[in-house]
C-alpha positions as CSV (number, residue, x, y, z in Angstrom):
1,M,0.0,-0.3,-0.3
2,N,1.5,3.5,-0.9
3,L,1.8,6.3,2.3
4,P,-0.3,7.3,3.5
5,Y,-3.1,6.2,3.4
6,Y,-6.3,5.8,6.4
7,A,-6.8,2.8,9.1
8,V,-10.6,2.1,10.2
9,I,-9.9,0.6,13.1
10,F,-13.4,-1.6,14.6
11,T,-13.2,-3.3,18.1
12,S,-16.5,-4.9,19.8
13,T,-17.4,-6.9,21.9
14,R,-20.3,-9.1,21.1
15,T,-23.4,-10.5,22.4
16,E,-24.5,-13.8,22.8
17,V,-26.7,-14.0,19.9
18,D,-24.8,-15.0,16.6
19,D,-27.5,-15.2,14.3
20,D,-26.2,-15.1,10.9
21,Y,-23.7,-13.2,12.0
22,N,-20.6,-14.6,10.1
23,E,-22.3,-14.7,7.1
24,M,-22.9,-10.9,7.5
25,G,-18.9,-10.4,8.4
26,T,-17.8,-12.3,4.7
27,K,-20.7,-10.6,2.7
28,M,-19.3,-6.7,4.1
29,V,-15.6,-7.8,3.2
30,E,-16.7,-8.7,-0.1
31,L,-18.9,-5.8,-0.6
32,A,-16.8,-3.5,1.0
33,K,-13.0,-5.1,-1.7
34,K,-15.4,-3.6,-4.4
35,Q,-15.8,-0.3,-2.6
36,E,-13.5,2.5,-4.6
37,G,-10.9,3.2,-2.1
38,F,-10.3,-0.1,-0.2
39,L,-7.2,-1.4,0.2
40,A,-7.3,-4.0,2.3
41,V,-8.7,-6.1,6.0
42,E,-7.6,-7.4,8.9
43,S,-10.0,-9.4,11.0
44,A,-9.8,-11.3,14.6
45,R,-11.4,-12.4,17.5
46,N,-11.0,-13.4,20.8
47,D,-12.6,-11.6,24.3
48,I,-12.9,-8.8,22.1
49,G,-13.5,-8.7,18.2
50,I,-10.7,-6.6,16.3
51,T,-11.0,-5.5,12.4
52,V,-8.6,-3.1,10.9
53,S,-9.6,-1.9,7.2
54,Y,-7.5,0.3,4.8
55,W,-8.5,3.0,2.4
56,Q,-7.3,5.6,0.2
57,S,-8.9,8.6,1.7
58,L,-11.4,10.1,3.8
59,E,-13.8,10.0,1.5
60,S,-13.6,6.5,0.6
61,I,-14.8,5.9,4.0
62,K,-17.1,8.1,4.2
63,Q,-19.1,6.3,1.3
64,W,-18.1,3.2,2.9
65,K,-20.1,3.9,5.9
66,Q,-23.1,5.1,3.8
67,N,-23.2,2.1,1.6
68,L,-26.9,0.7,2.0
69,D,-26.0,-3.1,2.9
70,H,-22.7,-1.2,4.9
71,L,-25.7,0.7,6.8
72,D,-28.2,-2.1,7.3
73,A,-25.1,-4.5,9.1
74,Q,-24.6,-1.3,11.7
75,Q,-27.8,-1.8,12.5
76,K,-27.6,-5.1,12.9
77,G,-24.8,-4.8,14.7
78,I,-26.5,-2.7,16.9
79,S,-29.8,-4.2,17.7
80,K,-28.5,-8.0,18.2
81,W,-24.9,-8.6,17.9
82,Y,-22.8,-6.1,20.2
83,E,-22.6,-4.9,23.8
84,N,-20.7,-2.0,22.4
85,Y,-18.0,-1.2,19.2
86,I,-15.8,1.8,18.8
87,V,-14.6,3.0,15.4
88,R,-11.4,5.1,15.0
89,I,-10.2,6.4,11.8
90,C,-6.6,6.8,11.6
91,L,-3.3,8.1,9.5
92,V,-0.9,5.8,8.1
93,E,2.5,7.5,7.6
94,K,5.4,5.2,8.4
95,E,5.1,1.2,8.5
96,Y,7.8,-1.4,8.6
97,S,7.5,-5.2,8.8
98,F,9.4,-8.5,9.3
99,Q,8.8,-11.7,7.6
100,K,11.7,-14.3,7.5
């Protein structure tokens, strides 16, 4: 990914309700991949869930937030799947990595 770019960090605590949660998550990733400005996504779930998506611009993040299918998933998350969540939007100006 070319620097700088944006990271949207979504952390959540789940309810006990499953009700198609995994299917919706898969659908949202596939839909986000088609959204202009989408770069990548990483996700992990243990006691809390963490999903980080990467975007070219704040405008592309705004457009994703307003996507009708994504709005539907957000409403289901609030009504069924999440006890709480936090969304953080960060500008990534530098990155480094290690790989054997």
